[in-house]
PDB file of N, CA, C and O in Angstrom:
ATOM      1  N   UNK A   1     -14.443  -3.453 -10.820  1.00  0.00           N
ATOM      2  CA  UNK A   1     -13.035  -3.268 -11.096  1.00  0.00           C
ATOM      3  C   UNK A   1     -12.401  -4.650 -11.247  1.00  0.00           C
ATOM      4  O   UNK A   1     -12.519  -5.494 -10.359  1.00  0.00           O
ATOM      5  N   UNK A   2     -11.735  -4.874 -12.365  1.00  0.00           N
ATOM      6  CA  UNK A   2     -11.072  -6.141 -12.633  1.00  0.00           C
ATOM      7  C   UNK A   2      -9.599  -6.044 -12.263  1.00  0.00           C
ATOM      8  O   UNK A   2      -8.859  -5.251 -12.846  1.00  0.00           O
ATOM      9  N   UNK A   3      -9.176  -6.843 -11.301  1.00  0.00           N
ATOM     10  CA  UNK A   3      -7.780  -6.833 -10.889  1.00  0.00           C
ATOM     11  C   UNK A   3      -7.022  -7.864 -11.721  1.00  0.00           C
ATOM     12  O   UNK A   3      -7.462  -9.005 -11.862  1.00  0.00           O
ATOM     13  N   UNK A   4      -5.891  -7.454 -12.266  1.00  0.00           N
ATOM     14  CA  UNK A   4      -5.165  -8.351 -13.156  1.00  0.00           C
ATOM     15  C   UNK A   4      -3.752  -8.663 -12.702  1.00  0.00           C
ATOM     16  O   UNK A   4      -3.130  -9.577 -13.243  1.00  0.00           O
ATOM     17  N   UNK A   5      -3.233  -7.948 -11.744  1.00  0.00           N
ATOM     18  CA  UNK A   5      -1.865  -8.154 -11.271  1.00  0.00           C
ATOM     19  C   UNK A   5      -1.891  -8.569  -9.807  1.00  0.00           C
ATOM     20  O   UNK A   5      -2.819  -8.221  -9.076  1.00  0.00           O
ATOM     21  N   UNK A   6      -0.876  -9.309  -9.380  1.00  0.00           N
ATOM     22  CA  UNK A   6      -0.786  -9.653  -7.968  1.00  0.00           C
ATOM     23  C   UNK A   6       0.617  -9.351  -7.460  1.00  0.00           C
ATOM     24  O   UNK A   6       1.590  -9.378  -8.213  1.00  0.00           O
ATOM     25  N   UNK A   7       0.697  -9.066  -6.175  1.00  0.00           N
ATOM     26  CA  UNK A   7       1.955  -8.764  -5.508  1.00  0.00           C
ATOM     27  C   UNK A   7       1.903  -9.447  -4.149  1.00  0.00           C
ATOM     28  O   UNK A   7       0.949  -9.266  -3.393  1.00  0.00           O
ATOM     29  N   UNK A   8       2.916 -10.221  -3.844  1.00  0.00           N
ATOM     30  CA  UNK A   8       2.961 -10.928  -2.575  1.00  0.00           C
ATOM     31  C   UNK A   8       3.706 -10.075  -1.556  1.00  0.00           C
ATOM     32  O   UNK A   8       4.799  -9.577  -1.825  1.00  0.00           O
ATOM     33  N   UNK A   9       3.100  -9.916  -0.388  1.00  0.00           N
ATOM     34  CA  UNK A   9       3.747  -9.161   0.682  1.00  0.00           C
ATOM     35  C   UNK A   9       3.719 -10.007   1.949  1.00  0.00           C
ATOM     36  O   UNK A   9       2.900 -10.916   2.089  1.00  0.00           O
ATOM     37  N   UNK A  10       4.616  -9.697   2.856  1.00  0.00           N
ATOM     38  CA  UNK A  10       4.686 -10.426   4.123  1.00  0.00           C
ATOM     39  C   UNK A  10       4.297  -9.486   5.260  1.00  0.00           C
ATOM     40  O   UNK A  10       4.593  -8.291   5.238  1.00  0.00           O
ATOM     41  N   UNK A  11       3.626 -10.063   6.252  1.00  0.00           N
ATOM     42  CA  UNK A  11       3.208  -9.312   7.423  1.00  0.00           C
ATOM     43  C   UNK A  11       3.836  -9.923   8.658  1.00  0.00           C
ATOM     44  O   UNK A  11       4.091 -11.126   8.706  1.00  0.00           O
ATOM     45  N   UNK A  12       4.085  -9.092   9.654  1.00  0.00           N
ATOM     46  CA  UNK A  12       4.579  -9.595  10.937  1.00  0.00           C
ATOM     47  C   UNK A  12       3.414 -10.269  11.662  1.00  0.00           C
ATOM     48  O   UNK A  12       2.253 -10.122  11.280  1.00  0.00           O
ATOM     49  N   UNK A  13       3.748 -11.000  12.701  1.00  0.00           N
ATOM     50  CA  UNK A  13       2.720 -11.682  13.493  1.00  0.00           C
ATOM     51  C   UNK A  13       1.732 -10.677  14.084  1.00  0.00           C
ATOM     52  O   UNK A  13       0.526 -10.921  14.107  1.00  0.00           O
ATOM     53  N   UNK A  14       2.254  -9.546  14.559  1.00  0.00           N
ATOM     54  CA  UNK A  14       1.398  -8.509  15.134  1.00  0.00           C
ATOM     55  C   UNK A  14       0.453  -7.937  14.089  1.00  0.00           C
ATOM     56  O   UNK A  14      -0.729  -7.730  14.361  1.00  0.00           O
ATOM     57  N   UNK A  15       0.973  -7.681  12.893  1.00  0.00           N
ATOM     58  CA  UNK A  15       0.133  -7.142  11.825  1.00  0.00           C
ATOM     59  C   UNK A  15      -0.952  -8.141  11.431  1.00  0.00           C
ATOM     60  O   UNK A  15      -2.097  -7.755  11.195  1.00  0.00           O
ATOM     61  N   UNK A  16      -0.597  -9.421  11.359  1.00  0.00           N
ATOM     62  CA  UNK A  16      -1.594 -10.439  11.010  1.00  0.00           C
ATOM     63  C   UNK A  16      -2.674 -10.533  12.081  1.00  0.00           C
ATOM     64  O   UNK A  16      -3.852 -10.705  11.765  1.00  0.00           O
ATOM     65  N   UNK A  17      -2.278 -10.422  13.347  1.00  0.00           N
ATOM     66  CA  UNK A  17      -3.272 -10.446  14.423  1.00  0.00           C
ATOM     67  C   UNK A  17      -4.220  -9.256  14.303  1.00  0.00           C
ATOM     68  O   UNK A  17      -5.427  -9.395  14.501  1.00  0.00           O
ATOM     69  N   UNK A  18      -3.671  -8.090  13.979  1.00  0.00           N
ATOM     70  CA  UNK A  18      -4.504  -6.896  13.807  1.00  0.00           C
ATOM     71  C   UNK A  18      -5.466  -7.067  12.644  1.00  0.00           C
ATOM     72  O   UNK A  18      -6.639  -6.707  12.749  1.00  0.00           O
ATOM     73  N   UNK A  19      -4.977  -7.615  11.533  1.00  0.00           N
ATOM     74  CA  UNK A  19      -5.851  -7.835  10.378  1.00  0.00           C
ATOM     75  C   UNK A  19      -6.920  -8.876  10.689  1.00  0.00           C
ATOM     76  O   UNK A  19      -8.047  -8.764  10.205  1.00  0.00           O
ATOM     77  N   UNK A  20      -6.588  -9.876  11.481  1.00  0.00           N
ATOM     78  CA  UNK A  20      -7.574 -10.884  11.885  1.00  0.00           C
ATOM     79  C   UNK A  20      -8.672 -10.262  12.739  1.00  0.00           C
ATOM     80  O   UNK A  20      -9.848 -10.594  12.591  1.00  0.00           O
ATOM     81  N   UNK A  21      -8.279  -9.358  13.634  1.00  0.00           N
ATOM     82  CA  UNK A  21      -9.272  -8.674  14.464  1.00  0.00           C
ATOM     83  C   UNK A  21     -10.206  -7.831  13.606  1.00  0.00           C
ATOM     84  O   UNK A  21     -11.415  -7.805  13.835  1.00  0.00           O
ATOM     85  N   UNK A  22      -9.637  -7.135  12.606  1.00  0.00           N
ATOM     86  CA  UNK A  22     -10.472  -6.355  11.695  1.00  0.00           C
ATOM     87  C   UNK A  22     -11.460  -7.256  10.969  1.00  0.00           C
ATOM     88  O   UNK A  22     -12.632  -6.916  10.805  1.00  0.00           O
ATOM     89  N   UNK A  23     -10.964  -8.413  10.535  1.00  0.00           N
ATOM     90  CA  UNK A  23     -11.824  -9.361   9.823  1.00  0.00           C
ATOM     91  C   UNK A  23     -12.957  -9.844  10.728  1.00  0.00           C
ATOM     92  O   UNK A  23     -14.082 -10.038  10.268  1.00  0.00           O
ATOM     93  N   UNK A  24     -12.657 -10.038  12.014  1.00  0.00           N
ATOM     94  CA  UNK A  24     -13.695 -10.451  12.972  1.00  0.00           C
ATOM     95  C   UNK A  24     -14.772  -9.384  13.131  1.00  0.00           C
ATOM     96  O   UNK A  24     -15.917  -9.704  13.452  1.00  0.00           O
ATOM     97  N   UNK A  25     -14.420  -8.125  12.910  1.00  0.00           N
ATOM     98  CA  UNK A  25     -15.393  -7.031  12.989  1.00  0.00           C
ATOM     99  C   UNK A  25     -16.123  -6.821  11.668  1.00  0.00           C
ATOM    100  O   UNK A  25     -16.912  -5.885  11.537  1.00  0.00           O
ATOM    101  N   UNK A  26     -15.867  -7.685  10.693  1.00  0.00           N
ATOM    102  CA  UNK A  26     -16.590  -7.615   9.431  1.00  0.00           C
ATOM    103  C   UNK A  26     -15.944  -6.737   8.375  1.00  0.00           C
ATOM    104  O   UNK A  26     -16.581  -6.399   7.377  1.00  0.00           O
ATOM    105  N   UNK A  27     -14.687  -6.362   8.581  1.00  0.00           N
ATOM    106  CA  UNK A  27     -13.970  -5.527   7.618  1.00  0.00           C
ATOM    107  C   UNK A  27     -13.406  -6.426   6.522  1.00  0.00           C
ATOM    108  O   UNK A  27     -12.824  -7.472   6.810  1.00  0.00           O
ATOM    109  N   UNK A  28     -13.580  -6.018   5.263  1.00  0.00           N
ATOM    110  CA  UNK A  28     -12.966  -6.719   4.140  1.00  0.00           C
ATOM    111  C   UNK A  28     -11.485  -6.351   4.141  1.00  0.00           C
ATOM    112  O   UNK A  28     -11.117  -5.251   3.729  1.00  0.00           O
ATOM    113  N   UNK A  29     -10.638  -7.264   4.603  1.00  0.00           N
ATOM    114  CA  UNK A  29      -9.221  -6.980   4.802  1.00  0.00           C
ATOM    115  C   UNK A  29      -8.525  -6.664   3.480  1.00  0.00           C
ATOM    116  O   UNK A  29      -7.690  -5.761   3.427  1.00  0.00           O
ATOM    117  N   UNK A  30      -8.853  -7.387   2.425  1.00  0.00           N
ATOM    118  CA  UNK A  30      -8.221  -7.122   1.129  1.00  0.00           C
ATOM    119  C   UNK A  30      -8.519  -5.709   0.649  1.00  0.00           C
ATOM    120  O   UNK A  30      -7.626  -5.003   0.178  1.00  0.00           O
ATOM    121  N   UNK A  31      -9.761  -5.306   0.768  1.00  0.00           N
ATOM    122  CA  UNK A  31     -10.144  -3.955   0.362  1.00  0.00           C
ATOM    123  C   UNK A  31      -9.497  -2.916   1.268  1.00  0.00           C
ATOM    124  O   UNK A  31      -9.084  -1.853   0.805  1.00  0.00           O
ATOM    125  N   UNK A  32      -9.407  -3.223   2.558  1.00  0.00           N
ATOM    126  CA  UNK A  32      -8.781  -2.334   3.525  1.00  0.00           C
ATOM    127  C   UNK A  32      -7.318  -2.079   3.152  1.00  0.00           C
ATOM    128  O   UNK A  32      -6.855  -0.939   3.189  1.00  0.00           O
ATOM    129  N   UNK A  33      -6.595  -3.137   2.793  1.00  0.00           N
ATOM    130  CA  UNK A  33      -5.183  -3.012   2.413  1.00  0.00           C
ATOM    131  C   UNK A  33      -5.045  -2.208   1.131  1.00  0.00           C
ATOM    132  O   UNK A  33      -4.182  -1.335   1.037  1.00  0.00           O
ATOM    133  N   UNK A  34      -5.890  -2.493   0.138  1.00  0.00           N
ATOM    134  CA  UNK A  34      -5.843  -1.739  -1.125  1.00  0.00           C
ATOM    135  C   UNK A  34      -6.084  -0.256  -0.890  1.00  0.00           C
ATOM    136  O   UNK A  34      -5.387   0.588  -1.452  1.00  0.00           O
ATOM    137  N   UNK A  35      -7.069   0.059  -0.063  1.00  0.00           N
ATOM    138  CA  UNK A  35      -7.394   1.447   0.244  1.00  0.00           C
ATOM    139  C   UNK A  35      -6.243   2.134   0.972  1.00  0.00           C
ATOM    140  O   UNK A  35      -5.929   3.290   0.688  1.00  0.00           O
ATOM    141  N   UNK A  36      -5.611   1.425   1.913  1.00  0.00           N
ATOM    142  CA  UNK A  36      -4.490   1.991   2.664  1.00  0.00           C
ATOM    143  C   UNK A  36      -3.314   2.295   1.731  1.00  0.00           C
ATOM    144  O   UNK A  36      -2.683   3.345   1.850  1.00  0.00           O
ATOM    145  N   UNK A  37      -3.023   1.388   0.816  1.00  0.00           N
ATOM    146  CA  UNK A  37      -1.930   1.605  -0.141  1.00  0.00           C
ATOM    147  C   UNK A  37      -2.256   2.790  -1.046  1.00  0.00           C
ATOM    148  O   UNK A  37      -1.394   3.627  -1.316  1.00  0.00           O
ATOM    149  N   UNK A  38      -3.492   2.858  -1.510  1.00  0.00           N
ATOM    150  CA  UNK A  38      -3.909   3.957  -2.386  1.00  0.00           C
ATOM    151  C   UNK A  38      -3.761   5.307  -1.681  1.00  0.00           C
ATOM    152  O   UNK A  38      -3.234   6.258  -2.258  1.00  0.00           O
ATOM    153  N   UNK A  39      -4.227   5.385  -0.435  1.00  0.00           N
ATOM    154  CA  UNK A  39      -4.124   6.634   0.328  1.00  0.00           C
ATOM    155  C   UNK A  39      -2.674   7.026   0.558  1.00  0.00           C
ATOM    156  O   UNK A  39      -2.326   8.202   0.455  1.00  0.00           O
ATOM    157  N   UNK A  40      -1.829   6.056   0.866  1.00  0.00           N
ATOM    158  CA  UNK A  40      -0.415   6.339   1.117  1.00  0.00           C
ATOM    159  C   UNK A  40       0.254   6.861  -0.153  1.00  0.00           C
ATOM    160  O   UNK A  40       1.036   7.810  -0.091  1.00  0.00           O
ATOM    161  N   UNK A  41      -0.042   6.255  -1.302  1.00  0.00           N
ATOM    162  CA  UNK A  41       0.536   6.724  -2.566  1.00  0.00           C
ATOM    163  C   UNK A  41       0.057   8.131  -2.905  1.00  0.00           C
ATOM    164  O   UNK A  41       0.849   8.962  -3.350  1.00  0.00           O
ATOM    165  N   UNK A  42      -1.220   8.404  -2.702  1.00  0.00           N
ATOM    166  CA  UNK A  42      -1.745   9.746  -2.978  1.00  0.00           C
ATOM    167  C   UNK A  42      -1.086  10.782  -2.085  1.00  0.00           C
ATOM    168  O   UNK A  42      -0.762  11.883  -2.531  1.00  0.00           O
ATOM    169  N   UNK A  43      -0.889  10.426  -0.821  1.00  0.00           N
ATOM    170  CA  UNK A  43      -0.299  11.347   0.141  1.00  0.00           C
ATOM    171  C   UNK A  43       1.166  11.637  -0.184  1.00  0.00           C
ATOM    172  O   UNK A  43       1.608  12.782  -0.091  1.00  0.00           O
ATOM    173  N   UNK A  44       1.915  10.613  -0.563  1.00  0.00           N
ATOM    174  CA  UNK A  44       3.362  10.739  -0.750  1.00  0.00           C
ATOM    175  C   UNK A  44       3.799  10.913  -2.199  1.00  0.00           C
ATOM    176  O   UNK A  44       4.993  11.053  -2.465  1.00  0.00           O
ATOM    177  N   UNK A  45       2.854  10.909  -3.145  1.00  0.00           N
ATOM    178  CA  UNK A  45       3.223  10.925  -4.560  1.00  0.00           C
ATOM    179  C   UNK A  45       4.083  12.132  -4.930  1.00  0.00           C
ATOM    180  O   UNK A  45       5.030  11.996  -5.704  1.00  0.00           O
ATOM    181  N   UNK A  46       3.771  13.301  -4.393  1.00  0.00           N
ATOM    182  CA  UNK A  46       4.527  14.505  -4.725  1.00  0.00           C
ATOM    183  C   UNK A  46       6.001  14.338  -4.355  1.00  0.00           C
ATOM    184  O   UNK A  46       6.876  14.661  -5.158  1.00  0.00           O
ATOM    185  N   UNK A  47       6.282  13.845  -3.166  1.00  0.00           N
ATOM    186  CA  UNK A  47       7.680  13.676  -2.746  1.00  0.00           C
ATOM    187  C   UNK A  47       8.357  12.537  -3.499  1.00  0.00           C
ATOM    188  O   UNK A  47       9.555  12.616  -3.773  1.00  0.00           O
ATOM    189  N   UNK A  48       7.627  11.488  -3.838  1.00  0.00           N
ATOM    190  CA  UNK A  48       8.201  10.387  -4.620  1.00  0.00           C
ATOM    191  C   UNK A  48       8.597  10.891  -5.997  1.00  0.00           C
ATOM    192  O   UNK A  48       9.698  10.609  -6.472  1.00  0.00           O
ATOM    193  N   UNK A  49       7.712  11.631  -6.637  1.00  0.00           N
ATOM    194  CA  UNK A  49       7.970  12.166  -7.977  1.00  0.00           C
ATOM    195  C   UNK A  49       9.123  13.170  -7.931  1.00  0.00           C
ATOM    196  O   UNK A  49       9.965  13.198  -8.828  1.00  0.00           O
ATOM    197  N   UNK A  50       9.154  13.986  -6.886  1.00  0.00           N
ATOM    198  CA  UNK A  50      10.190  14.999  -6.717  1.00  0.00           C
ATOM    199  C   UNK A  50      11.575  14.347  -6.629  1.00  0.00           C
ATOM    200  O   UNK A  50      12.516  14.823  -7.264  1.00  0.00           O
ATOM    201  N   UNK A  51      11.712  13.282  -5.861  1.00  0.00           N
ATOM    202  CA  UNK A  51      12.979  12.583  -5.709  1.00  0.00           C
ATOM    203  C   UNK A  51      13.460  12.012  -7.038  1.00  0.00           C
ATOM    204  O   UNK A  51      14.654  12.050  -7.338  1.00  0.00           O
ATOM    205  N   UNK A  52      12.551  11.492  -7.819  1.00  0.00           N
ATOM    206  CA  UNK A  52      12.902  10.901  -9.106  1.00  0.00           C
ATOM    207  C   UNK A  52      13.377  11.979 -10.074  1.00  0.00           C
ATOM    208  O   UNK A  52      14.330  11.753 -10.821  1.00  0.00           O
ATOM    209  N   UNK A  53      12.740  13.138 -10.078  1.00  0.00           N
ATOM    210  CA  UNK A  53      13.096  14.210 -11.001  1.00  0.00           C
ATOM    211  C   UNK A  53      14.410  14.891 -10.612  1.00  0.00           C
ATOM    212  O   UNK A  53      15.071  15.473 -11.472  1.00  0.00           O
ATOM    213  N   UNK A  54      14.800  14.830  -9.341  1.00  0.00           N
ATOM    214  CA  UNK A  54      16.029  15.491  -8.906  1.00  0.00           C
ATOM    215  C   UNK A  54      17.278  14.784  -9.404  1.00  0.00           C
ATOM    216  O   UNK A  54      18.346  15.394  -9.459  1.00  0.00           O
ATOM    217  N   UNK A  55      17.170  13.513  -9.768  1.00  0.00           N
ATOM    218  CA  UNK A  55      18.315  12.759 -10.236  1.00  0.00           C
ATOM    219  C   UNK A  55      18.531  13.073 -11.713  1.00  0.00           C
ATOM    220  O   UNK A  55      17.972  12.411 -12.588  1.00  0.00           O
ATOM    221  N   UNK A  56      19.355  14.101 -11.980  1.00  0.00           N
ATOM    222  CA  UNK A  56      19.658  14.517 -13.344  1.00  0.00           C
ATOM    223  C   UNK A  56      21.167  14.392 -13.517  1.00  0.00           C
ATOM    224  O   UNK A  56      21.936  15.022 -12.792  1.00  0.00           O
ATOM    225  N   UNK A  57      21.579  13.587 -14.471  1.00  0.00           N
ATOM    226  CA  UNK A  57      23.000  13.410 -14.731  1.00  0.00           C
ATOM    227  C   UNK A  57      23.476  14.490 -15.700  1.00  0.00           C
ATOM    228  O   UNK A  57      22.780  14.781 -16.672  1.00  0.00           O
ATOM    229  N   UNK A  58      24.634  15.088 -15.463  1.00  0.00           N
ATOM    230  CA  UNK A  58      25.117  16.198 -16.299  1.00  0.00           C
ATOM    231  C   UNK A  58      25.655  15.761 -17.672  1.00  0.00           C
ATOM    232  O   UNK A  58      26.031  16.620 -18.470  1.00  0.00           O
ATOM    233  N   UNK A  59      25.701  14.472 -17.966  1.00  0.00           N
ATOM    234  CA  UNK A  59      26.210  14.038 -19.260  1.00  0.00           C
ATOM    235  C   UNK A  59      25.277  13.116 -19.961  1.00  0.00           C
ATOM    236  O   UNK A  59      25.572  12.665 -21.068  1.00  0.00           O
TER     237      UNK A  59
END
């Protein structure tokens, strides 16, 4: 898979410590974050799409 776009995000100190611990256990943190975002979008996509479609202007 060729990644072509980048997005900068910020983490709290606690989140960075947690990601560091995962990395110490041999987890690929970048892949872990991508997978977490993908799962969250799949889970919430129906409600996200629903909210967008509800905004209908009468004119």
